[in-house]
N, C-alpha and C positions, 0 to 999 in steps of 0.2 A: 514620523514612525511611533507607530504602536508599541504599547509595552511587550517584549519578548523575552525570553530567554535562550534563541539559539543565535546571539551573538553573531548576529549579519549587519554587514556594514551597508551604507546606503546606496552601493551599485550592487547587491544583491550580492557579496559573497558569504562565505564564511572562510574563512581563511582565504587560502588560495583556488577556493574552488565555489561555481557560481556562475554568476552573470548573467546577460541577456545579451548570447549572438545568435540575430535574428533579423532577415529581409529587411528592406527598408519599407516596404510594404506594409509590414505588422506593427513597423515604433510605434505608429498613434495608436495603436490597438492594448499593445500591452504597454503604454504609457497611461492610458485613459485606465486600464485594470487597475495599476498599481495605485494611483488617485481613489479611487474606488474600494481599492481594498483597506487602505488606510483609512479613509473615511471611514468607511460604515462598520469594521472591526471594534469598533472602538465605539457603535451606536450603539444606544439603549435600546430604539424600537428594533434596530435588524438585528439585535441579540434576542431580545425578546420572542421573536415569531420565531428563530431559529430553535431558539431551546420550546419550546412550543410544539412545533415538528419532531423536534429528537423526544420527546416526552412522549407525545399522543402517537403519533406517525408511525415512527420507528420503532418506540415500547424500549428506550431510555429509560432508568438506567439499565445498561446489561449489565446481568448478576456477575461479581465477583464469587465461583464456585471452588470449596475446598476440596477438590476431589484426593478424597481419604485412602480408597486402595492403592491409587497412583503414588502418596507419599508414603504410604508404608510399603512399597516396592522399593520405591526408590531412596527409606529410609531419612526424607524429611520434608518440610511442608508444603507443598505443591498449590497453589492457586489459580485454576482458569479462570482469565476475563472470557466472558462470554458473549464477544463480537459475534459468535454464530448465530444467535437467538435475537440480532435484528429485523427488523424486516426487509426482506432478499436476502439474508442468510450472511449477510459480513460487514464489515465497516466500512463497505465503500459508499454507503449511503449516507454516512454524517457529511462528508467533501459534498458529496450530490449536493445533498438540499442547502448548505453554504455558499457553495459555486451557482448553484440554481439561480437563488436569494439575488444572488448578489449580481448576476445577468438581470433580473426582472426588475431592480433598481436603474440598473446600466439603461433602461431600455428597451433591451433585444429578445427578440421573442424564437431566433432560430438558435441549435444547440446543435453542437459539433462533440464526439469521443472516441476517443481509441479501448479498445480492450481486449484482455488477453486471455483469460480464465472465464472473461462473461459479467464476470459478476459488476464490474465499473457500469460496463455496457446498462446492465439490467436496473442498476441504481440510477443513471441518470435518466432510461427509456421513464423508469416508475416517476421521477421528479417530473419530469417533461410529462408526463399525462398529468400527476396532478396539478401544478401548474398551464397549463393550455398550451405549451410551448414545440415547437418544429422538434425531432429529435433523428440525427443519422449518425451510427455506430460504424465506425470502421476497427474493422476485424478481420488475423489473418487468416488464410481459407486456410491450413492447419489444426489455426483452432477452432474455426466456426465445428472443423467434423469433428474434433473430439469434447467440443461443449456443445452442442447440439441443442442439450436441454434450455440452454441459456437464451442462444439463437430463438426458439422459437417462444420466451417467456420475452424477449427484447419488442418481436414481431408483434405478437397479442396486446401489449401496452401501447401500440404504433409508430415506433422507431423503424426507419429503414436502415437495414444491417447489408451493409457494402463489405465483401469477403475481397479481400487484397490477394493477391496472385504471385505480389512480387517478393523478394528475398525468400527469405525461410521460413513465408507466410505465416511469422507468428507476430509478436506483439512489437518489435520493432519495427517493420515494416508497415502496422496498424496505424502507429505512432506516424511514422513519414506521410503517409497519405492521409491523413485527418490534416497535419499541419498542409500539406498543400491546396487542401479543399479551405483551408483558412487562409492561405493568399488569395488564392481566388477568389475567394469571395468575405473579404475582413467587415463586413458588417454582423458575420454570425459569429455566438462565445464557445468558446472553445472549453470542455471541461475535462481537464486533464486528472486522471485516475490518478497521479503518484506524485511524488516528492521530486516531480523531474520538470524540464523544460526552464525556458527562461523565467528569470527575476520578474513577474512577484511569487511565479505560480509555485517554487521550492518551501515557500514561505505560509504562501495563502492555503494550500492543501494540510500543511502540519497544523497549521493552527485550528481549520477545521476539523483535525482529527485529535487535537488535542484534549477533546473531551473524555477522550479513552481514560487517561493517565490522571486528569481531574476526578473522574470517577472514581478510580484505584485509589487513590489519597486516602476520600472520606471510607471508601469500602473496607481499606484495610484499619483505618483505626475501628471500624465497629467490631472487626472481623478478632485483631489479633492485638490491641490498643495504640497500636502504629500506625502511622501514615507512610510508609519508607519500610520497602523491601529491602533484602538484602541481594536482590537480585530481579530484574524484568528480561523476558526473551522473548523475541519478535520474529519474524520471517523477514528476510528484507528479497525483494527483486529494484522496482521504483525505492519504495521503501516507506509508504507512506502509513501501513499500520504501526509500524515498527516508528516513525517520528513521534504517532500519538499516544503510542505508550511508553516512549520514553521522554516525552515531551517537559512533563513537569519534576522528572527526578536529571534532567542534563545539571543542574547547579547544586545534584545532590553527588557529594565523592562517594558517601558511602554506598550506593547503591551500582551495583554491577549491571552497566547494560549487555545486554548480548545480542546479537545479530547471527540466523541463520539463513547462509545465502546456499543458493542448489549448487552445487558440485555437479550433479547430473550423474555420468559416470564415473567421475571420479575428476581432482582439479587438475591432474597431468595427462589426462584423457583426451583430448581435443574435442569430447563432445559434456561439456559443463558450460554453465551459468552463475561461475566466480566471482563475478565480475572484481571487486574487491582483494582477492586471491590473485587473479590473471588478468588483472589490467594494468594500464599508462594512463595517465593524465592526457585530457584527448575533450574535443566536443562534442558534443553530443546532441541534437535536439535541441538546442540551443541556450547551452547550459558547458562549461568547463568541470569537465568530473574525471572519475574514472573510464574508461571505456575498452574493451576485450575487441584489440585493433593488431595489424600486422605492423611490423616496423616502420611503413609507409604510408600508415595512416587507415586503412583501409577494414572495417568492419569484419570481426571471426563472428561468423553466426554461433549464435550461441544455443544449448539445450537444457531442459530438463523434463523431466515427467510432468511436470507443475506448471502450466500454461501461463500461469500469473507468475512465474519467477524466471521465464523466459525470455531474459533480456538482456543486450550487452552492453548496460551502464548499470550506473547506479546512483541515487538522487547527491548532488552534492552535500546534503548537510551529512550523511551516513560517509559518502567520502571523507569530510572533516574531518566526524566522528574516529572514524577510524585511524586515520592518518596523525590524531592527535594523542591518540591510546586510550581515549573517554569510553569508545568502543567495541567490544572484542566480538573480533568474527569469525564464527564458526564456518563450515562448509560440509553440507551434509549432501551425501549422495542419495540417487533416488531408491536406492534397494533401505537404507536405514532410517528415508521419511517411510518406506510403507511399512515397515515394524512398526515403527513409531503408533503409525496412525491404526495398525490392529491391534497394536497394545492398549491405545486409551476405549478403542470402540468395545475391546473383550471386557475391559477392567471398569470402564463408567457408565457404560454406553452413549458415549458421544461418538458419533461418524464425521471426522475432522476433515475439512479442505486439507488436500495436498499438500498448498501450500502452511497451514498450519500445520502442517504434519512435520515440517523442515524443523522449525520453531520444537515440537515438541522432543523430535530426535537429539535436541542437545539436552538433555537427563540423560540420556545413555553414554553421551562423548564427555561428561564435567560431573566432579564430584558436589556435591554439598551437602551438609553436616544438618544432623538431626537439629541444631537449633534454625537455621537460615529460614528464612520466607520466599519462596520463589513464585513470580507469576506470571505463566505464559500464557501472553495475546492467544487465544485462539479466534484466529482474523476470521475466519467460514467456516461454515457448513459444508458437508462430503454429499451430498446430493450429485452435485453436479458431475462428481467424480467416481461415481458409481460404477462405472463401464471402466473405468482402469484401472480401478480397484478389484474389480472380478475377473479383469483378465492376468492381472496380478499374481493372483491368489488361489488360480486354480492349483 
């Protein structure tokens, strides 16, 4: 097992959450993936190639920007980790590159992926174009309609986009169809976009996203003279950007880890995606975690204005961090996220993704002192959400 701060056991459990609950046909694939990940995650040549692409292709390190006007407004020191400035517009490219390089070393040429907001789909299609791989992306029909620019980007990059008509036609349903495809085509390589799914996916995605907090430490040292902030805030749907932002601070008790999940119309409204607040223990997409479900285990359809947070589960790492109190979870409504997005846009000239806006809204919901240093992971840019914003601000 490679060196990880996430305290995962050999079976892929973070405490009581995690594991690999998969059909027999996928056992061989998942075990081969686990072995390859453990081998190459510590391989010097693999990491050198990944670091080169993150630097020269993605544009890393992403800046850590002190938002002066926002800091004055809230009376504290706010830094934005600018993942929105990455190639393709979000943090998703970090994991897509790592996963595709792993697929390449395993001899895979056919890639499948699921996507909600479209950013993971675009990142996967981008990397497949770069490496000459076939790419099929599953996306809920509802999300296809509300994220049309990203759909067109994926198609232009050469990916096949499959609109999923089942269920609520969102991220859960896209993931269901991607897993069905994988079962029927086990020689393909499934690039999961978040810290969900069977072991080793949650650990692997967190590792590939950990570049975010690794850079933060050095950048904070340069900006403030210290490597650790007082708090890190990130949105959670499945949880990949938060896992990356928290990764190198998990064993630092002086750093508060704050996760913002999507409350939709309110935690008690019945139209929400606040899984940690509303979920109970269950199994979804190959892992034991918290799930929005009925008493007899039927999935409760989630709702959020944000396609990337519209998911009825949560990655097992975040379920564990929340259950142990290491991670504070704040439920943010659609209206609170929209208010925060407009505030950042008007005060700093940065239009955030709707997902990132949920993290920004925490600044309105919690108090931070003038001496504190707060980092908000700005996980993506808002180009894809302009239609939603324009309708909301009429």
